[in-house]
C-alpha positions in Angstrom: 0.0 0.0 0.0 1.4 3.4 -0.9 1.7 6.0 1.9 -0.1 9.2 1.2 2.2 12.0 0.2 3.1 14.5 2.9 1.7 18.0 2.5 4.3 20.5 1.4 4.5 22.3 4.8 5.0 19.0 6.7 7.7 17.9 4.3 9.6 21.2 4.7 9.4 20.9 8.5 10.8 17.4 8.3 13.8 18.7 6.4 14.4 21.8 8.6 14.0 20.0 12.0 17.4 18.2 11.9 19.1 21.4 10.8 17.6 23.3 13.7 18.8 20.7 16.2 22.2 20.9 14.6 22.2 24.7 15.0 21.1 24.4 18.7 23.9 22.0 19.4 26.5 24.3 17.8 25.2 27.3 19.9 25.6 25.7 23.3 24.7 22.8 25.6 21.6 22.5 27.8 22.2 22.3 31.5 19.5 21.6 34.1 19.9 24.0 37.0 18.4 23.9 40.5 14.7 23.7 40.5 14.6 22.0 37.1 15.2 25.2 35.2 17.0 24.7 31.9 19.7 27.1 30.9 21.4 27.2 27.6 25.1 28.3 27.7 25.7 30.4 24.6 29.1 30.2 22.9 31.0 33.4 23.4 28.3 34.9 25.7 29.5 36.7 28.7 32.9 37.5 30.0 35.3 34.7 29.6 32.4 32.6 28.4 33.8 29.6 26.5 31.2 26.9 26.4 31.7 23.2 26.9 32.7 21.0 29.8 35.8 22.1 31.8 35.7 25.7 30.5 36.2 28.5 33.0 33.1 30.2 34.2 34.8 33.6 34.4 36.3 35.8 37.1 33.1 35.9 39.2 32.5 32.1 39.4 33.7 31.8 43.0 32.2 34.9 44.3 30.4 34.6 47.6 26.6 35.4 47.9 27.5 38.7 49.7 29.6 39.7 46.7 26.8 39.1 44.3 24.8 42.1 42.9 21.7 40.2 43.7 22.5 39.7 47.4 19.8 40.9 49.8 20.4 44.4 51.1 21.3 44.9 54.8 18.3 45.4 57.2 17.4 48.9 58.2 19.1 50.8 61.0 16.2 50.3 63.4 16.3 46.5 62.9 20.1 46.4 63.4 19.8 48.6 66.5 17.1 46.3 67.9 19.4 43.2 67.3 22.3 44.9 69.0 20.1 45.8 72.0 18.9 42.2 72.2 22.5 41.0 72.2 23.2 43.7 74.9 26.0 45.3 72.9 26.4 49.0 72.0 26.0 49.4 68.3 28.9 51.9 68.0 31.3 49.3 69.6 30.5 46.5 67.2 33.8 46.1 65.3 35.0 43.5 62.8 38.5 42.1 62.4 39.5 39.4 59.9 42.3 36.9 59.9 42.5 34.4 57.0 41.3 31.0 58.0 39.1 32.2 60.8 35.3 32.3 60.8 33.1 34.3 63.2 31.2 32.3 65.8 28.0 34.3 65.9 27.0 32.7 69.2 30.0 34.3 70.8 28.9 37.9 70.1 27.9 39.7 73.3 28.9 42.2 76.0 32.2 42.4 77.9 32.5 44.1 81.2 29.6 46.6 81.5 29.1 48.0 78.1 31.8 46.6 75.8 31.7 44.3 72.8 33.3 40.9 72.2 33.3 38.3 69.5 35.3 35.2 68.7 36.3 33.4 65.5 37.6 29.9 65.1 39.7 28.1 62.6 39.5 24.5 61.3 41.7 23.3 64.2 39.7 24.9 67.0 41.9 27.9 67.7 40.0 30.9 69.0 40.6 34.5 67.9 39.0 36.9 70.3 38.2 40.6 69.6 37.2 43.0 72.4 36.3 46.7 72.1 35.6 48.7 75.3 36.2 52.1 76.9 39.7 52.2 78.4 42.4 54.7 78.7 45.5 54.2 76.5 47.9 51.5 77.7 51.1 52.5 79.5 54.1 50.4 80.6 52.5 50.4 84.1 49.0 49.2 83.1 49.8 46.9 80.1 50.7 43.9 82.3 47.2 43.9 83.8 45.5 43.1 80.5 44.3 39.5 80.7 45.3 37.1 77.9 43.4 34.0 79.1 43.2 31.7 82.1 46.6 30.4 83.2 48.5 32.4 80.6 50.9 33.6 83.2 52.6 37.0 83.5 52.0 39.4 80.6 55.0 41.0 78.8 54.4 44.2 76.8 56.2 45.7 73.9 55.2 49.1 72.5 55.3 49.5 68.8 54.9 52.4 66.3 51.5 53.7 65.7 50.4 53.4 69.3 50.2 49.6 69.2 51.1 47.3 72.1 52.2 43.7 71.6 51.4 41.4 74.5 52.6 37.9 75.2 51.8 35.4 78.0 52.3 31.6 77.8 51.2 30.5 74.4 48.9 33.5 73.9 49.6 36.8 72.2 47.6 39.9 71.5 47.8 43.3 69.9 46.1 46.4 71.4 45.2 49.5 69.5 43.7 52.7 70.9 40.8 54.1 68.8 39.9 57.4 70.4 38.3 56.4 73.7 38.1 52.8 72.7 40.6 50.0 73.2 40.6 47.5 70.4 42.3 44.2 71.4 42.8 41.1 69.3 44.2 37.9 70.9 44.9 34.4 69.7 47.2 31.4 70.3 50.7 32.2 69.0 50.8 28.8 67.2 47.6 29.6 65.2 48.2 33.2 64.1 51.6 34.8 63.4 52.5 38.1 64.9 52.5 39.9 61.6 49.0 38.6 60.7 47.7 39.6 64.2 49.2 43.1 63.8 47.7 43.6 60.3 44.3 42.4 61.6 44.2 44.8 64.6 45.3 47.7 62.4 42.5 46.9 59.9 39.8 46.4 62.6 37.0 48.8 62.1 33.5 49.7 63.2 31.0 47.4 61.3 29.1 48.9 58.4 25.4 47.8 58.0 26.2 44.8 55.9 28.9 43.7 58.4 26.5 44.3 61.3 24.0 42.0 59.6 26.6 39.3 59.4 27.9 39.8 62.9 24.9 40.4 65.1 22.8 37.4 66.1 19.4 37.3 64.5 16.2 38.0 66.4 15.4 34.3 66.6 18.7 33.6 68.5 17.2 35.0 71.6 13.9 33.2 72.2 11.4 34.7 74.6 11.2 33.0 78.0 8.5 30.5 78.4 5.7 31.6 80.7 4.8 29.1 83.4 1.2 28.7 84.4 1.8 27.1 87.8 3.1 30.1 89.7 1.0 32.2 92.0 0.3 35.9 91.0 2.2 37.1 94.1 5.2 35.7 95.9 8.0 33.5 94.6 6.0 30.2 94.6 8.2 28.5 97.2 6.7 25.4 98.8 4.6 25.7 102.0 6.5 24.1 104.9 4.3 25.0 107.8 2.7 22.4 110.0 -0.2 20.7 108.4 0.5 22.0 105.0 0.6 18.5 103.6 -2.9 17.8 104.9 
């Protein structure tokens, strides 16, 4: 039995379809992204955009989410102020200091002394880098040795340096102290984990956190849950047990 002849339009489509598929293959390869979205990587499209497996994705391939133009903006000043108040730290004393290999432990953020600020960062080996910012007079040769460097660190030895810096050592700990107006900025770490040069560079670069840095440093509102209200306490008194005679019936 003879097959009926294809209409002219269908015949043309049958001829053009393989050519279209060939053209699509030449332009790029389909990749299924997160959420099932299909993206076609165009040859020569974008900076450094060679297509094909193993090709470089360009200079921005390893950028962190905070470096991305689409990163969420920092919360408003009122929100950040509320988070600082909840963490019991003065907003103007929230500083940031960075040492390569150390990551901030947000749960460590809190007050020091009466109205100071402290935070800690840790590395992959568990070493702790501690930053403190508080109201103190500038160090002198007579007051430097009173700065604590950790439990059991022993007597503190102080060395003044250019730029108003002080280098402190005690046991296996060392620290740099810098005076910032009325504030004393101190950065301490185990000597085995952070070199003296890196510690010096970090304390020199320590600065008051900007809104984006405040957002990354301050604990979120959910980090401080409201206390659970008990329903078994009397409206007055402390709810202590009754111990008088006959109280048990």
